N, C-alpha and C positions, 0 to 999 in steps of 0.2 A: 653609406656615402652619397649627398644629394647628386640627382643627377640632371643638368640643363638639356633641353630638349629645343631648339630652334627652327623654327618652322622656313624653309625658304620659299618667298612665292615665285611662283610661275610665270617666268620671259612672254608677255603677251603682245604678240605684233601687231598695228593695225591692218584689217582684210581691207583689201584691193577694193574698190567704190563700185561699182554696179552699176555700169553706163545701158541707156541704154540709145539703139541709137535709129535714126530715119531716115529719107531725102527724099525730097519733091521739086519738082519739075519747074523752071520759073516762065513765066511769059513773058517774051522779051519781043513781042510783037510792038509796033506801031503806039499800041493804046496802052502797055504793062507798065505798070507801077512796082512792082517790090511786093505786093499786097502778101508774098508766099512765105517772104522773111519778116516773123511771125514777133508783135510786140506787146508779148505779154508780161512783161514783170519792169523791173527800172531797170535800165541799161548798166552796167558795170563798168565795159570798155568795149567801144566798135571803132575800128579803124577800115582804111581801104587801102590798094595800093598801085601803082601804075611807075608810068618810067616819068620817074623824078617826084619829087614833092608832090602831094594833092590835098586838093582843096576840101574843106568842110564842108561837107550836103548832106540836107537831111531828108528823108523820104516821106512818103504822104502822110507811112505809118506814124510818125513820131522821133524816128531812130536818126539819130545822127553821128555820122560816121566820120573819123577825125582823120590824119594823117600820118600815124605816129604809129613808127616801130622799138618802140621802145619794147615789148612782151617777145617780141622775137629774135631767135638765138642765132645770130653771125646774120643780120637782114640783107648785108648789104651785098652778096653772092655766097657763088660754093668755098669751100673751105674742106680739103681735103685730109679726112683723119688715117691712123693707121691700119684700118681693118676694116671687110664690111662684113657683120654679124654671123650672115650667112656659110662665108669664108675667109678662113682666117689669111688666106693669101690675095685678097682683094680689096683695093682698097675701093674708099667710095667719100660722096660728096654732104657735106650740109651746107645749110645757109637758104636761103629763098630766094633771091633775087637772080636767078641763073639764067632771066630775058625777061623780059617787060615790054608795052607798050600802052599806048594810050588810046589806040582804035583799034578796036573788035572787028569793027563793019558793022554795028545796031543804030538803026536810026530810029531810036525811041523818043515821044512826044515830048514824056516825062523828063526835064532838064536834070534832076537826082540820078534816077534809076537809071538814066544814057548812061550817066558817068560813070554811074558804081560798074556796069556791066563792059565798059569799051575798055578801062583800066584794069591792067593786072599782070601777076608774076603770074612765070610757069618755068615747072624744071624740067630740063631739055637733056643732064647728065645721066648716064646709064645708069646708076645704081647710087640713088641719093634719099637723104631721108632729112626732113625739116623739122625746127624744135619751134615750140612756143610754152612761153611759162608767164602766167599772169599770178599775181599776189594778192593780199590782201583780203581772200575768200574766208566765211566763216564757216567754221565746222557745226554739222547739223542743217544746214541750209541747202535748199534743191535748187541749182544749176542750168541752166541750159547754154550749152556754146551752137553758134549758129555760122557754118561756113559756107561763104556763096563763092559758085564754080562757072566761068562759060562752057565748061570740058574739064568733069573730073577726071576723064581717062582711069576709071579703075584704082583713083589712089586708096593706097593704105592707109587708115585716121586709126590711130592710138588715143584714148585720154583716158588721163589717172592710169595708166598702163594696162589698161583692158586688151582684152581682143582684139588685133587688127579686124576696120571692117571695111570692107572693099565698098569703094565708093562708087559704082557705077552704073550712076546715071549715062545715056548717053548725050547727054547736053547740057544746057544753062541747068543749074540745079542747086539746091540749098540742102545741106547737109546738118541734122540738131541731132546731138547728143547730150544728151540728162543725165544727172547723179546726183547725189548730197555728197555734199563736199566732205571726206572725214581726216581732211589736214584743209591748212592755208593757200595753197595752192593750187592755182589748174597747170597740169601737162600735157603735151599734147604733141604725138608727131604726126608727121606728112608723110610718105612714102612713096616712092615712083612703082608700082607693081611691079615685082618680080618674082618670078616661082625659077627653080636651078630647075636643069636637065635632070631625071635621073633619081636614086636615092641616095646619095650620098653627099650632101654638098662640099665634106671637104677636101671631096674629090674633086669638085668642077670644077672646070675652068669658061663656061658658059649659062648663058639663063636665057629665061624666057621672059620680054619684061612689055610691060601695057605702053598706052603712049602716054604723052608729056605732058602731067596732069597741071592744075594751072588752082591761084586763088585770087578773085577779086577782094577780099575781105572776109570782117569777121564780125558778131555782135555775141558779146558773155552779157546774160541778164539775169537774173532774179528775180523769184516769183514777189509782187506787192506783199508787204502787210496785212493792208486788209482783203486778198485775198485769203492768205493763211490765215486770219480772225476768221471772214466767213466760216472756212475749210471746219473749223474747230468749232464752232457756234452748230454749225449742222451736223455733226457729228455727237454736241451734246444732247442736241434735237432728237438722235436716236436712241441715245441712251434713255432717254426718259422718258420716249413713246414705248419700249420695251419693257421699261421698269412699271409705267401704268397700266402695261400692257398684261 
């Protein structure tokens, strides 16, 4: 009797992207220009926030920030959910614009940077998580997301499902996250720092929380094709030298 052998292919799930985080202090003195906000590639999307609609601004380094909130999940305020992820009995809030202002008290001569730093949203609810989704990424491309804040207050930031990064700068700063896209979306969560009292979250009724993190804007970039091409030529040159050596 003839036997038929059927080979079943193993299901391989895409691995979470490896994300590298960093943070840099911003010069918000009268002569600051926002030069710490890097413009190293093609801008995919950049926006800034405040009290009401925000005018388009362009920094000296060429980054133009619009005022769109299309990529933010529930941008117009808090939205109560069924449960907080660390405690099944505790509700939490999502959304972004818990509170807002167009006057953070800075007096920066550079008009565009002054506008970027004075206008902000901040999270003032105890247990809060805000989310952003940007579509249209190209798999295999490297991307860098920069978030700008006057005081991140230890916000917990996760990009593409990464372990939460504690943005613990004590003042104005820009946080950068760099990764290689494994799908066509960038997913971000931005949460108020929260640590449960005790060892068993399911039994806790209180927590220790950080301050009220804020965000003034963000920019997502992809490296210039020229930079990628030069990197490839450099690699070819190195290989030729090794072969000739």
